[in-house]
VOKOL-714459 format. One line per field, with one value per residue: residue number from 1; chain; x, y, z of N, C-alpha, C, CB in turn. Coordinates in steps of 0.2 Angstrom, whole numbers. Glycine has a CB too. Layout:
BEGIN
resi NUM,...
chain A,...
n.c1 X,...
n.c2 Y,...
n.c3 Z,...
ca.c1 X,...
ca.c2 Y,...
ca.c3 Z,...
c.c1 X,...
c.c2 Y,...
c.c3 Z,...
cb.c1 X,...
cb.c2 Y,...
cb.c3 Z,...
END
This chain:
BEGIN
resi 1,2,3,4,5,6,7,8,9,10,11,12,13,14,15,16,17,18,19,20,21,22,23,24,25,26,27,28,29,30,31,32,33,34,35,36,37,38,39,40,41,42,43,44,45,46,47,48,49,50,51,52,53,54,55,56,57,58,59,60,61,62,63,64,65,66,67,68,69,70,71,72,73,74,75,76,77,78,79,80,81,82,83,84,85,86,87,88,89,90,91,92,93,94,95,96,97,98,99,100,101,102,103,104,105,106,107,108,109,110,111,112,113,114,115,116,117,118,119,120,121,122,123,124,125,126,127,128,129,130,131,132,133,134,135,136,137,138,139,140,141,142,143,144,145,146,147,148,149,150,151,152,153,154,155,156,157,158,159,160,161,162,163,164,165,166,167,168,169,170,171,172,173,174,175,176,177,178,179
chain A,A,A,A,A,A,A,A,A,A,A,A,A,A,A,A,A,A,A,A,A,A,A,A,A,A,A,A,A,A,A,A,A,A,A,A,A,A,A,A,A,A,A,A,A,A,A,A,A,A,A,A,A,A,A,A,A,A,A,A,A,A,A,A,A,A,A,A,A,A,A,A,A,A,A,A,A,A,A,A,A,A,A,A,A,A,A,A,A,A,A,A,A,A,A,A,A,A,A,A,A,A,A,A,A,A,A,A,A,A,A,A,A,A,A,A,A,A,A,A,A,A,A,A,A,A,A,A,A,A,A,A,A,A,A,A,A,A,A,A,A,A,A,A,A,A,A,A,A,A,A,A,A,A,A,A,A,A,A,A,A,A,A,A,A,A,A,A,A,A,A,A,A,A,A,A,A,A,A
n.c1 507,508,494,491,497,490,477,480,479,465,460,465,459,445,445,448,437,426,430,428,414,409,413,405,393,394,391,397,397,398,410,420,422,435,432,420,409,419,428,426,439,453,452,453,447,449,437,426,429,420,410,411,422,421,415,421,425,427,433,426,414,406,400,388,376,367,374,376,390,396,406,412,416,420,423,417,406,396,392,384,373,368,366,353,345,351,349,335,334,340,331,321,326,329,342,358,368,385,399,413,424,433,449,450,450,448,441,434,426,418,411,404,395,388,382,374,368,368,368,374,378,390,406,421,437,447,461,470,483,472,470,461,450,457,460,447,445,440,436,432,422,405,405,397,394,387,386,386,379,390,400,404,407,394,389,393,391,394,395,382,369,353,335,329,340,341,328,327,339,348,340,332,343,348,336,335,347,345,336
n.c2 -13,-18,-20,-29,-40,-42,-45,-58,-70,-69,-71,-84,-91,-90,-96,-109,-112,-111,-122,-132,-131,-135,-148,-154,-155,-165,-182,-195,-208,-207,-210,-204,-214,-218,-227,-227,-228,-234,-249,-265,-270,-281,-298,-314,-324,-338,-352,-353,-365,-380,-376,-379,-381,-372,-360,-349,-331,-320,-307,-308,-314,-304,-298,-295,-295,-285,-284,-287,-285,-290,-287,-297,-305,-318,-313,-301,-291,-282,-288,-299,-293,-288,-299,-307,-299,-300,-313,-313,-304,-312,-322,-315,-313,-303,-297,-304,-309,-308,-313,-308,-315,-308,-306,-317,-334,-346,-358,-354,-344,-352,-360,-350,-346,-358,-358,-346,-346,-345,-332,-330,-331,-333,-335,-327,-330,-319,-318,-311,-300,-295,-292,-290,-283,-272,-267,-264,-253,-255,-250,-256,-269,-273,-270,-265,-266,-260,-267,-264,-271,-271,-273,-262,-252,-245,-240,-238,-244,-241,-250,-260,-267,-262,-264,-251,-245,-253,-252,-238,-234,-244,-253,-244,-240,-252,-257,-246,-248,-261,-259
n.c3 -94,-81,-79,-88,-83,-71,-76,-82,-74,-71,-84,-87,-77,-81,-94,-90,-81,-91,-99,-89,-86,-99,-100,-90,-96,-105,-110,-102,-106,-120,-131,-143,-158,-169,-178,-183,-197,-205,-211,-203,-193,-199,-195,-188,-178,-167,-164,-150,-137,-139,-148,-161,-175,-185,-181,-176,-177,-190,-201,-213,-210,-206,-216,-229,-222,-210,-193,-176,-165,-150,-137,-124,-108,-97,-85,-83,-75,-78,-90,-86,-82,-95,-102,-102,-109,-122,-125,-126,-138,-147,-148,-154,-167,-175,-179,-182,-169,-164,-155,-146,-136,-124,-118,-110,-103,-114,-110,-99,-104,-113,-103,-96,-106,-107,-94,-93,-105,-123,-134,-146,-163,-169,-161,-157,-150,-141,-134,-120,-125,-131,-146,-157,-150,-147,-159,-163,-155,-142,-125,-114,-106,-106,-124,-139,-156,-171,-187,-204,-219,-228,-220,-213,-199,-190,-178,-161,-145,-128,-114,-104,-114,-113,-111,-114,-121,-132,-138,-140,-146,-153,-160,-169,-178,-183,-190,-199,-207,-212,-222
ca.c1 510,505,487,490,499,484,472,482,476,458,459,466,453,439,446,447,430,422,431,425,407,408,414,399,387,395,389,403,396,399,417,420,426,437,430,413,410,425,427,428,446,454,453,451,447,447,431,426,428,413,405,412,428,420,411,425,423,432,430,422,408,402,398,382,370,368,375,378,395,396,412,411,421,417,425,414,400,390,390,379,367,365,365,346,342,354,345,329,335,342,324,317,328,330,349,362,373,391,402,420,426,439,454,447,452,442,437,430,421,413,407,400,389,384,378,370,364,372,364,378,378,397,410,428,441,452,464,475,481,465,472,455,447,461,458,440,445,437,439,430,417,403,404,393,395,382,390,381,380,396,406,406,405,390,388,397,388,398,391,377,363,346,329,329,345,339,322,328,345,351,335,331,349,348,331,337,352,342,331
ca.c2 -19,-21,-21,-36,-46,-43,-49,-64,-75,-69,-74,-91,-94,-89,-101,-116,-112,-113,-129,-136,-131,-139,-155,-156,-156,-170,-188,-199,-214,-206,-209,-205,-219,-216,-233,-226,-227,-237,-256,-269,-272,-287,-302,-321,-327,-345,-353,-355,-373,-383,-373,-381,-378,-366,-355,-343,-325,-317,-301,-310,-316,-298,-295,-298,-293,-281,-288,-284,-288,-289,-289,-299,-309,-322,-309,-295,-291,-279,-293,-303,-288,-287,-305,-309,-295,-302,-319,-311,-302,-318,-326,-311,-315,-297,-296,-309,-307,-311,-312,-308,-317,-304,-306,-322,-341,-349,-363,-350,-341,-357,-362,-344,-346,-364,-357,-341,-346,-343,-328,-328,-335,-335,-332,-328,-329,-314,-318,-306,-293,-294,-288,-288,-278,-266,-264,-261,-247,-256,-248,-260,-274,-275,-265,-268,-262,-262,-267,-264,-277,-270,-274,-255,-251,-239,-237,-241,-243,-243,-252,-265,-266,-262,-263,-244,-243,-257,-249,-231,-232,-249,-256,-240,-240,-259,-256,-242,-251,-267,-257
ca.c3 -92,-74,-79,-92,-78,-66,-80,-85,-70,-72,-91,-87,-73,-85,-99,-86,-79,-97,-100,-84,-87,-105,-98,-86,-100,-109,-108,-101,-110,-127,-132,-150,-161,-176,-183,-186,-205,-207,-211,-197,-193,-201,-189,-189,-171,-166,-161,-143,-136,-139,-152,-168,-178,-190,-177,-174,-180,-195,-204,-219,-207,-204,-222,-232,-218,-204,-187,-169,-162,-143,-133,-117,-105,-91,-79,-84,-71,-82,-95,-84,-82,-101,-105,-103,-115,-128,-126,-129,-144,-151,-150,-159,-174,-179,-181,-179,-164,-164,-149,-145,-129,-124,-113,-106,-104,-118,-106,-94,-109,-115,-97,-95,-110,-105,-88,-94,-112,-129,-139,-152,-169,-169,-155,-158,-144,-142,-127,-118,-123,-135,-152,-160,-147,-147,-166,-163,-150,-136,-119,-108,-108,-113,-129,-144,-163,-176,-193,-209,-224,-231,-215,-211,-192,-190,-172,-155,-139,-123,-108,-106,-118,-109,-116,-117,-126,-138,-141,-142,-150,-157,-165,-175,-182,-186,-195,-205,-211,-215,-228
c.c1 508,498,486,492,494,479,473,479,468,456,460,461,447,439,445,440,425,423,428,417,405,408,408,393,388,393,395,403,397,406,417,424,428,435,423,414,416,424,429,435,447,455,451,452,445,440,432,425,421,408,406,418,427,415,414,422,429,429,425,415,403,400,392,375,371,369,377,384,396,402,410,416,417,418,421,407,394,388,384,373,364,363,358,343,345,351,339,329,337,335,320,319,329,337,353,367,379,395,410,422,433,443,452,450,446,438,432,424,416,408,402,394,385,380,373,366,369,368,368,378,386,401,417,432,447,456,468,481,475,466,466,451,450,460,451,439,441,440,437,424,411,403,401,394,390,386,385,383,386,402,409,403,401,388,392,393,393,394,386,371,357,341,328,334,343,333,323,334,347,346,333,337,349,342,332,342,350,337,335
c.c2 -22,-23,-28,-41,-47,-47,-56,-70,-75,-72,-82,-94,-95,-95,-108,-117,-114,-120,-134,-137,-135,-146,-158,-157,-162,-177,-193,-206,-214,-205,-210,-210,-217,-222,-232,-224,-230,-245,-259,-271,-279,-292,-309,-324,-334,-346,-354,-362,-375,-381,-375,-378,-372,-361,-349,-337,-322,-311,-303,-312,-310,-294,-298,-297,-289,-286,-284,-288,-286,-292,-291,-303,-312,-318,-303,-295,-288,-283,-297,-299,-288,-294,-308,-306,-298,-309,-318,-308,-307,-321,-322,-311,-309,-296,-302,-306,-311,-309,-312,-309,-314,-305,-312,-329,-344,-354,-359,-347,-346,-359,-356,-344,-352,-362,-352,-341,-343,-339,-327,-333,-337,-331,-333,-327,-324,-314,-312,-306,-291,-289,-286,-283,-272,-263,-261,-255,-248,-253,-252,-265,-272,-268,-268,-263,-265,-261,-268,-270,-277,-271,-267,-254,-244,-236,-241,-239,-246,-245,-258,-263,-267,-262,-256,-242,-247,-254,-242,-229,-238,-251,-251,-240,-246,-259,-252,-245,-258,-265,-257
c.c3 -86,-75,-83,-87,-73,-70,-82,-80,-70,-79,-90,-83,-77,-90,-95,-84,-85,-99,-95,-85,-94,-103,-94,-90,-105,-106,-108,-104,-118,-128,-140,-153,-168,-181,-186,-193,-208,-207,-205,-198,-195,-195,-191,-182,-171,-163,-153,-142,-136,-144,-160,-171,-182,-187,-174,-178,-184,-198,-209,-216,-206,-211,-225,-228,-212,-198,-181,-167,-155,-140,-126,-114,-99,-85,-78,-80,-75,-88,-93,-84,-89,-105,-106,-108,-122,-130,-129,-136,-149,-153,-155,-166,-178,-182,-178,-174,-164,-158,-149,-138,-128,-117,-108,-108,-108,-115,-102,-98,-111,-109,-95,-99,-109,-99,-89,-101,-117,-134,-146,-157,-170,-163,-157,-151,-145,-135,-126,-123,-127,-141,-156,-157,-147,-154,-167,-159,-144,-130,-113,-110,-104,-117,-135,-150,-167,-183,-199,-214,-228,-227,-213,-204,-192,-184,-166,-149,-133,-117,-109,-110,-113,-113,-118,-122,-133,-142,-144,-147,-155,-162,-171,-180,-186,-192,-201,-210,-214,-221,-234
cb.c1 518,506,483,495,505,482,470,489,478,455,463,473,452,439,452,452,427,424,438,426,404,413,420,398,386,403,384,404,389,395,421,422,422,445,431,409,409,432,432,423,450,460,448,456,443,453,427,420,432,410,406,406,432,416,406,432,421,435,436,425,409,406,404,383,366,362,380,372,402,390,417,404,427,420,433,412,402,393,396,381,369,369,369,342,344,362,345,325,340,346,320,317,324,328,351,367,369,395,400,424,426,437,455,440,453,445,441,434,424,417,412,404,392,389,383,373,357,375,363,385,376,401,408,431,444,449,468,477,486,461,476,450,446,469,459,435,442,436,437,428,419,396,411,386,402,376,395,381,374,397,411,404,411,384,380,404,381,403,388,375,362,346,322,330,352,337,317,328,351,353,328,330,355,346,324,340,358,338,329
cb.c2 -18,-16,-16,-36,-44,-36,-45,-65,-74,-62,-71,-92,-90,-83,-101,-116,-106,-108,-131,-134,-124,-137,-156,-151,-149,-171,-191,-200,-217,-200,-214,-198,-226,-216,-239,-221,-220,-235,-259,-275,-271,-288,-300,-324,-323,-349,-359,-351,-375,-383,-365,-381,-383,-369,-359,-344,-320,-322,-297,-316,-320,-293,-295,-305,-300,-276,-293,-284,-286,-292,-283,-303,-305,-329,-308,-293,-287,-272,-297,-305,-281,-283,-310,-308,-288,-304,-323,-306,-296,-323,-326,-303,-320,-291,-289,-313,-306,-310,-316,-302,-325,-297,-299,-323,-345,-353,-368,-345,-338,-363,-363,-338,-346,-370,-354,-334,-342,-349,-322,-328,-331,-332,-335,-323,-336,-307,-325,-306,-289,-290,-292,-295,-280,-267,-270,-266,-242,-264,-240,-256,-281,-278,-261,-269,-264,-257,-273,-258,-276,-264,-278,-250,-250,-241,-238,-239,-247,-237,-246,-268,-270,-257,-265,-239,-246,-264,-249,-226,-231,-255,-257,-233,-239,-264,-254,-235,-254,-271,-249
cb.c3 -92,-69,-84,-98,-74,-64,-86,-85,-62,-72,-96,-83,-67,-89,-102,-80,-76,-103,-101,-77,-88,-111,-94,-81,-105,-111,-113,-93,-109,-129,-128,-153,-161,-175,-179,-182,-206,-203,-217,-197,-186,-206,-183,-195,-167,-162,-164,-139,-130,-132,-152,-172,-182,-196,-172,-175,-175,-200,-207,-223,-200,-200,-228,-232,-216,-202,-189,-164,-166,-140,-134,-117,-103,-90,-79,-91,-64,-85,-98,-76,-80,-106,-101,-96,-114,-127,-119,-125,-144,-148,-143,-157,-177,-175,-179,-185,-157,-170,-143,-148,-128,-124,-109,-107,-97,-124,-102,-90,-115,-117,-91,-95,-117,-103,-83,-94,-112,-132,-136,-149,-176,-176,-148,-163,-142,-143,-127,-111,-125,-130,-156,-161,-139,-146,-171,-160,-154,-135,-118,-102,-108,-113,-131,-143,-165,-177,-193,-213,-229,-235,-219,-215,-187,-194,-170,-155,-138,-121,-105,-99,-124,-103,-112,-111,-124,-136,-136,-136,-145,-153,-161,-172,-178,-181,-191,-202,-206,-210,-227
END
């Protein structure tokens, strides 16, 4: 009995150390999403001011072709970092890019796109508390989702899209889904 009491702290420490070591090997940018391989959540977001009445974003708009959905906001510092790359990918015409202006004043979101350029085919406004983003499982901006032709979410990227992320991760997935 005494021996078991003596070993208990050693066992507990060993288990905690093993969990700590396992945690150190994990990528903090990889957060599993329960929505992978599931349909895009139902949504019907109003258009951003100045983009036309029929340029909002709805679930039906994400069916029929592979697309990239990018969550951004005028308040988002990292969104400024990825934005020039989104503009370049729009020019390449490989995949339509749709935006969700998350937790933002629509006028500020529109002004932000006017200042930095508009890479989006459609933009939906998702004001606070951001119901559509919550349904997508968004944890922060920017986040991007690859959606297949059937409206199924196939990949989630957390953080800004860089040329490396585009070339090594997103583009191969998009190309494969477009086959």
